[in-house]
C-alpha positions in Angstrom: -17.9 -16.7 13.8 -17.0 -13.7 11.8 -14.8 -14.4 8.7 -12.1 -11.8 9.7 -11.4 -13.3 13.1 -9.9 -16.4 11.5 -7.8 -14.6 8.9 -4.1 -13.6 9.0 -2.4 -10.6 7.5 -1.4 -11.1 3.8 2.0 -9.6 4.4 2.7 -10.8 8.0 1.4 -14.3 8.5 2.0 -14.3 12.2 -0.4 -11.3 12.8 -4.2 -11.3 13.0 -6.0 -9.5 10.3 -8.1 -6.5 11.2 -9.5 -5.3 7.9 -10.1 -6.4 4.4 -9.1 -4.3 1.4 -12.1 -3.6 -0.8 -9.9 -3.4 -3.9 -8.0 -6.6 -3.8 -10.1 -8.4 -1.2 -7.1 -9.5 0.9 -6.9 -9.3 4.7 -4.3 -7.1 6.4 -3.1 -6.2 9.9 -3.2 -2.7 11.4 0.2 -1.8 10.0 -0.5 -2.8 6.4 -3.9 -1.0 6.0 -4.5 2.7 5.7 -7.5 5.1 5.4 -7.8 7.0 2.2 -10.8 9.1 1.1 -13.0 7.5 3.7 -12.0 4.0 2.7 -9.7 1.5 4.2 -7.3 0.2 1.6 -3.9 -1.7 1.5 -0.7 0.1 0.6 -0.4 -1.6 -2.8 -4.0 -0.6 -3.9 -3.4 2.9 -2.6 -0.2 3.2 -4.7 -2.0 2.0 -7.9 -5.0 4.4 -7.3 -2.7 7.4 -6.7 -0.6 6.6 -9.7 -3.7 6.8 -11.9 -4.5 10.2 -10.5 -0.9 11.4 -11.1 -1.1 10.2 -14.7 -4.4 12.1 -15.1 -2.8 15.3 -13.7 0.1 15.0 -16.1 -2.2 15.1 -19.1 -4.2 17.9 -17.6 -1.4 20.4 -18.4 -1.2 19.1 -22.0 -5.0 19.5 -22.4 -4.8 23.1 -21.1 -2.0 23.9 -23.5 -4.0 22.4 -26.4 -7.1 24.4 -25.4 -5.1 27.6 -25.3 -3.5 27.0 -28.7 -6.9 26.2 -30.2 -8.4 29.4 -28.7 -5.5 31.5 -30.0 -5.9 30.0 -33.5 -9.6 30.6 -33.5 -9.2 34.2 -32.5 -6.5 34.7 -35.1 -8.7 33.2 -37.8 -11.7 35.4 -36.7 -9.7 38.6 -36.8 -8.0 37.6 -40.1 -11.4 37.1 -41.7 -12.7 40.4 -40.4 -9.6 42.1 -41.8 -10.1 40.5 -45.2 -13.8 41.6 -45.2 -12.7 45.1 -44.4 -10.4 45.1 -47.4 -13.3 44.3 -49.7 -15.0 47.6 -48.8 -14.4 50.0 -51.7 -12.1 53.0 -51.2 -14.9 55.4 -52.0 -16.5 54.4 -48.7 -13.4 55.4 -46.8 -13.0 58.7 -48.6 -16.6 59.7 -47.9 -17.6 59.9 -51.5 -20.1 57.1 -51.1 -22.2 59.1 -48.7 -22.4 62.2 -51.0 -24.0 60.3 -53.8 -27.0 59.0 -51.9 -30.4 59.9 -53.6 -32.0 61.4 -50.5 -29.2 63.9 -49.9 -30.0 65.9 -53.0 -33.6 66.8 -51.8 
């Protein structure tokens, strides 16, 4: 005979088991088992698996905030460096005197 036909529900000993939870390997009746993501699991295992997903979602916002802060800091550093390099250009370049003294312009 099939193994499940002789089993009783883990929560209700007077009821016949109809399914076995793949997570905890216990047998359950129709009321104690549920389908989630194409799998039949018990309520306790469903609660623990969804709690792990909720914990991951909680840290997803923190990860996004960290990425945004890092991106802002990187852009600030880039523009700061470009500004410092522009300050190193001599004032004669900005006044146009640098271009008047080129050798090929006197020909």
